[in-house]
N, C-alpha and C positions, 0 to 999 in steps of 0.2 A: 101315165105312169108307167115304167119300161116291167113287161112281163119277164120273165125265164121261160115260157113255157114257146113251143113255136108250133107254127099250124097243126100238125098234128100233135098238139098237147105234150109232146115231145120234151126232156127239157134239154131246152141250149142254155149256155150262157150268154148271159148281155153282159154288155157293157160297164152296167152300174155292179152290177155281182162280181164282174171279175178286177172294178176297184175298189171295191167293198172287200174284199176279202182279203188284200195284204192290208189294207191303213185296220181294220179290224185285230189282225195281228200284230198290228205295230203298235196298237193301243194296247193290249195285251200285255206286250212285251212292255212298256212304259210303268204298266199298275202291279205289273212283277217281276221284280229282279231277277233273271237267269242264274242268280247263283245267290247261297245264302249270305248274309252280311249280321258279321256282330256289331253291334252297337259301337264298339271301342275301336274297331277298321277304318281307316282314313274313307271320305268321302268318296261314293260311285262316280264316276262317267261315265254316262251309257256312250257308247259309239254310234255314227251318225246311223251305218247302216244294223241291223240287230243283231244279237249273237256274234258275228264275226267283225264285226267292221274298224278293230282294233288290230287283229290279224291281218285283215285287207293291207292297213296303214302301217304296219310293219313291214309289209310282203314287200310294199313299194317304195314304202322310204328312210327305210332298215331302223338305225334306233335315234335317226331324227325323227321319225313319227313324236318320242316321249315330249321332243318343244313343240309340236301340234297338239298335243293333248294339254302340256302345260298352258298355251296361250287360251285354250278356252278354260280349264278352269282355275290358273291362277292359286291354288291352292299347296298350302305346303308339302302334304303326302294327298294322294287320292288311289283310287283303284277301280283297274282295267278290268272290266270282265272280259273273260275269253271264252266263250263254250261253259265245262264247265266248271273250267277254272277263273285265277286273276292273278294279277300282279299288281304290286307295288312300287309303287313311284314318290321317292321322295327327293324335294324340289330344293330345300333348303339345307347347305354346309353342315349346321349345327345337327340339326336330326339326323340327317345321316353320320356324321360325327358319334352321334348317341347310338345307334341303332349299332350300330361298328361295333361298340364297347360293351353290346349287352350277349352276355354271356349265353341268356336263353335263346337267341338265334341262332338256328343252325342251316347252312344250305346243302348239307349231304342227304337232307328227302328228296334234292334236286336234282344232287350231280346224276344219280345212273342213265333218267332221261337225259341228260345233256349230255353226256358222253357218248350215248349210245347214237345220237341226232348228229352230234359235229362228226364223229368220227367213221359213221354209216357203219356200227360194227355189227359183227354177226349174231347169233344166237351162241355161237358155242365161246364167242370172244366175249359175251356179257356173262354166259354160264361160269367162266373164269372168275369173272368182275365178281358177284356175287358170293364166292366163297370168302369165306370174313378171314382163310388163312391169307389172301389176297389181298381183298381191299382197307384193313386196316393198318398193315404196314405200308401201301401205298398215298395211301391223307394222309400217313402220318411223315414220308418222308416227302409229299407234294409241300403242302404247310411246313415244314421246316427249311427246305429249300428256296422256298419264295417269303420268304420274311428274314427282317431281322440284319445278322453279321452276312448270313448267306445271301440276300437279295442284295444286299450294300457290295459285297462279291461280282455278281452279277453284273451289275451297272458298271462298278470299276473296272471292269475287263471292256464291257462295250465302249467304255469312253475312249480307254488306252486305244481301242481298236481301233475307231475314228480316228486321231488324234495319230497314230504309227502310218494310216492311207493318206492324211492329208499332211504329214511331214514327207511323203514319198512324194508327191506333186511334181510334177517340174516343169521347165519352162514353157516345153511346146503341147501342153495338150491342152485341147480343145472340148468342149463338153455341150453336145450336140441340145439336150434339156437336160436344163440344170435338175427337175423335179424327179426325175427319172435317175440321174445320178445320184441323186442326194437317197433316192430310195433305197436303191442298191447297196450303199452305202451302210446306210443306218439298219438294213437287213441282212447284211452280211456277219456285222461288228456286232449284231446282238446274238443272229443264233450263233456266230463264234463264240459265244459266250457260253450258252449251252451245251453246243454239240463237241465243241474243242476241235482238235486237227482234223477231226473225223468229221467235218460239218459238209452235210447231204447239198447242201444248197449252193458249197462255195466248188463242189465237186460236180455238179449238173446246173449254169446258171440258167436251165429253164425249168425250174424249181423255182427260181423264184418268181416268178410270171405267175406260176401254178398257185403258187399260194396268195399272193391279191389278187388274184379270181377268188379263192378259197375263203380269203378274209371277206371279200364284197359280199358272200352271200353269206356268210355263217349262220344270219340271221334269219332267214329260212333254213336255214339245216335245225341249228336249235329251237324253233317252232312246229319240225319234224312234218312239215309240208312234203307235197307233192316233188316239191324241188329235187328233193331228194333222191329220188328214184329217178326224175327224169338227166339227172346231172352226173350221174356216179364215173362216169369213165372221167369228167374233170378233177372229181375230188380221189378221184385212186389214183391219180399222176399224184399228185401231191399226196396223200399218205404213205405209198407206198416208197 
């Protein structure tokens, strides 16, 4: 038997004790969920690393991690616990449509933290955001401008911009990287439909690369990780 007492009867952690502690913590985690689950919520999919495993997975794999989680669960819906919070994942199109049609579901309670993380907003900016005189009209404008006929108009404008660019191609055009060429074409056409003639990405092509750098790591910003603090220079290049 391994003793945890040293030669002088002092407390010396043994290999067995150091091994037992994380095992006991993990067993305690398996016995008691870190989040309160209602019987009507989707089944819980526990992370491999207790408490923070799903967060690490999203940081490493972006939203492709949800495919990895589905491969383990195979459930039409499941819950990912993340510290004191949780994420619901719907994998069947019919259920996703039913959720979107449910008027009792609202994204508004999560919108504030999402905007703060994605935009790196200051305390002063968030104070303005919390003013009902700003928030209410802003949400109404965004929802109205990104749905129905307004969304159709944006799509028509973007497709028209792509068609115009393709029609202007001459016989002497050489494309070194087809992916990068298409990426710039679609990025400018899409942002032209939003910004119009004063599109900042068209005025400064460096912003295109900055945007895609931002897009690649936006999942980390949404999680509010330390990445937000350590990469503010790249973030500000796009936001400014």
